[in-house]
DOPA-311781 format. One record per residue (C-alpha): residue in one letter; x, y negated, z; chain; residue number from 1. Coordinates in pm, 1 decimal, m for minus. Last residue first. Layout:
! DOPA-311781
["a",[X,Y,Z],"A",NUM]
...
This chain:
! DOPA-311781
["x",[3524.8,7336.8,2714.9],"A",48]
["x",[3739.5,7243.1,2943.6],"A",47]
["x",[3874.6,6885.8,3082.1],"A",46]
["x",[4180.7,6762.5,3233.9],"A",45]
["x",[4417.5,7084.2,3113.1],"A",44]
["x",[4660.2,6867.3,2953.2],"A",43]
["x",[4554.2,7075.2,2609.7],"A",42]
["x",[4201.1,6967.5,2658.1],"A",41]
["x",[4302.2,6586.4,2755.2],"A",40]
["x",[4529.0,6557.0,2456.9],"A",39]
["x",[4246.3,6691.5,2224.2],"A",38]
["x",[3997.5,6461.7,2305.7],"A",37]
["x",[4247.3,6177.9,2296.0],"A",36]
["x",[4349.7,6295.8,1940.1],"A",35]
["x",[3972.7,6308.9,1852.4],"A",34]
["x",[3904.4,5952.5,1978.1],"A",33]
["x",[4222.7,5845.0,1745.5],"A",32]
["x",[4056.3,5998.1,1447.0],"A",31]
["x",[3725.5,5854.5,1486.2],"A",30]
["x",[3873.9,5536.2,1550.1],"A",29]
["x",[4103.2,5546.8,1224.2],"A",28]
["x",[3787.8,5688.7,1065.2],"A",27]
["x",[3561.2,5374.0,1174.1],"A",26]
["x",[3822.5,5118.3,1054.9],"A",25]
["x",[3868.7,5292.4,716.3],"A",24]
["x",[3478.7,5238.8,662.4],"A",23]
["x",[3491.2,4906.3,814.5],"A",22]
["x",[3754.5,4832.4,552.2],"A",21]
["x",[3617.8,4992.9,241.4],"A",20]
["x",[3246.9,4779.6,384.2],"A",19]
["x",[3441.0,4439.8,338.3],"A",18]
["x",[3584.5,4543.2,m2.2],"A",17]
["x",[3271.3,4628.5,m113.8],"A",16]
["x",[3128.5,4321.0,8.4],"A",15]
["x",[3411.5,4115.6,m171.5],"A",14]
["x",[3347.2,4275.0,m498.5],"A",13]
["x",[2962.8,4206.9,m493.1],"A",12]
["x",[3040.3,3846.8,m394.0],"A",11]
["x",[3314.4,3828.0,m681.8],"A",10]
["x",[3047.1,3987.3,m926.0],"A",9]
["x",[2803.5,3727.4,m827.9],"A",8]
["x",[3043.5,3424.4,m902.6],"A",7]
["x",[3118.9,3582.6,m1222.1],"A",6]
["x",[2745.4,3602.1,m1295.0],"A",5]
["x",[2693.8,3224.0,m1207.0],"A",4]
["x",[2991.9,3128.9,m1369.5],"A",3]
["x",[2865.0,3277.2,m1718.2],"A",2]
["x",[2510.0,3076.8,m1630.0],"A",1]
């Protein structure tokens, strides 16, 4: 039984790590998109 509990804990931690990596990737992508938009606005290619 203790082995099954440890396996479940490790599975849960692995899932949490994957979710954290996905959130970090999404943040980086959003930041990059915002930087591109700001650059385009500053260059006068688009206007609000």
